[in-house]
N, C-alpha and C positions, 0 to 999 in steps of 0.2 A: 499338697503335692510335694514330693521329694525329688532329689536328683539335682543336676546342675542348674536347671532353671530356678528352682526354689532357693538355691544357695546364692543366687545372684550372678552366676556364670552364664555367659552366652555360649551355648553348645557349638563348639567348633566354628565360631563366627568371629569376624573382625568387627570391632566397635570403633566408631568415630564420634567424638563429641563435637557437634556442629555449632552449638551456641550454649549459653547457660540454660540448663534444663532441657536441652534438645540433643538427642543422640540417635544414631542409626547403627544397625548391625547388618552385615552382609555375609553370606556363606553359600557354598554349593549345597544343593539339596542332599546329595549323597553324603556329605560330611555331617549334616544335621541328623540325618536318618541312616546311619551306616548299616544298620541291621534290618532295615525295613524296605518296603517298596518306595520308589521315587515319587512320593506324593507331595507336590509342591504346596498345596494348601495346608497339609499337616505340618510340613517343614516350616512354613511361614508362621504358624501358630506357636511351634516350639521355639523358634527364634524370637518371636515377640515376647513370649513368656520370660525368656532369659533376659531380654532387654528391659522389660518391666521390672523384674526383680532387681536388676542392677541399678536402674534409675530411680525407682520409687519404693523399693523394699521387697523382700522375699514373699510377703503376704499377697503381693499383686500377681505373682505367677499363678496362672489358672483363672484369673478374673474373667467373668463372662464378657464376651464381646458380642455386641449387637450391631445391626446396620440400620441407619436412618433411611428415610424415604428416598434420599438422594444417593444411597449406597455407601455413604461414608461410614466406616466402622467407628464405634465408640464404646466406652466402658460404662454401662448403666449405673454402676455403683460408684464410679469415680469420674463424673462428668467433666472435671477440670484437667483430666489427663488425655491429651490427644494421642491417637495411635494410627498407624498406617502400615500396610503390608503390600509388597509387590513381588511378583515372580516372573521369570522368563527363561526358557531354555535350560532348565536345570540349575538356575541360580535363584536365590531368594533374598529379599531385603525387608527390614522392618524399621519403623521409626516410632519414637516416643517423645512427646513434648509435655513437660510439666507446666501446666497452666497455659499451654499454647496449642492451637490447632497445628497439625503436622501432616504433610504428605510426602511420601517417598515413592520413587519409581526407578526401576532398573529394566534394561532392555538389552537383548543380545543383538549386536549389529547385523543387519541383513540388507541386501539390495532393496531399494525403494524406487518407485516411479518418479520421473521428473515432475509430474503433476503434484505429487505429495510434497516434494522438496519446495516447489514454488508456493504451495499453500502455506507451509509452515515457516518459511524463511523470508527475511527481508532481502531486498536486492543486494545489499552489501554482503549479507551472509551467503547468498547464492553465488556471488562472484568469488568469495573466499573459498567456498566448498569446491568450486570448479578448479581452483588452483592447487588443491591438495591431491596427493596420490589417491587412487580409487579406494583402497582399503581404509586409509586414514579419513577420507571424506565420508565414507559410510559410518565410521565410528563417531565422527564429529556431528553428523546429522542426527544420529540416534541420541547423542548426548543432549543436543538441543531439544529433542522431543521429550527426553526424560525430565528436563527442567519444566517444560510446558505441562506435562502430565502431573508432575509433583505439585505444581501450583494449583491446578484445578482440583486435584484430589484433596489437597489441604483445605481448600475452600468448600469442598463438598459439592462441586458443580459437575464434575465429569466432563463428557464431551459437550454438554450444554453450556459449559463455560468457554467454548471455542478456544481450546488451548493453542491452536495454530496462530492465534492473534497475539500471543504473548511474545514480546520482542526479546530475542536472545541472539547474540552475535557469536560468530566463530571465535573461539578463544576467550569468551567471557565466562567466567566461572562463578561470579557472584552478581546478585542484582536484587531488584525489588519489583513487586507487581501487586497492585490492588490490596495493600495491607499485609502482604507477605514478603518475607525475605527468603531468597533462595540461594542455594549453593550447590554446585556440581563437583563431582569427584571423578574427572575423566580418566585418570590413569591409576587411581589408587587400587582398583579392583580389575578383574579380568574383563568386565563389561561396564559400561557407563552406569553410574548411580547418581541421582540427584535428590535433594531434599528441600522442601519449602516449609516455613513455619510462620505463624501469625506474628506480626511485629508487636501488636498489642496483646496483652494477656486475655485469656478467656474470661467471660463474665462469671 
């Protein structure tokens, strides 16, 4: 493969180093694919290729990505490199962990039902959300959800991992859950983005 991804550049994306060996990239789909259709899945792969090249070397761009029985993506030829991709409403994020499982999630804020808030939030978080202006409250709830999603994606559990049970408080931007460390970036990008990575290295 040639081009920006093969050279180690993340195409029109912003990169954040979350921890040693763990990085995420974020971009608008339209910026990743300026001359093509707004294909979120393809944009996610292009962004992931660029991040792999940057994190692990240009020869990793274009590495085959497969999905396990639980739906978690992995690199068959490089089982000790964790990968994750997320997209929502015209935005895309990718995560790479060298020797670590990784999960990344991004979501565009939108109104949600009171029932969903109650399911995903502690009583303390619910009270804090009610005190925020409506727009800020929507964004903060979605940020909480991206943390929960990133954790279960990293663990390869999906909804079976009951992400709504993962405790995340309003204003809490770092934490730990079930062998994973998580970090959220609430205001770094136009929409909330969170990442979780395994505290222990992959076997």
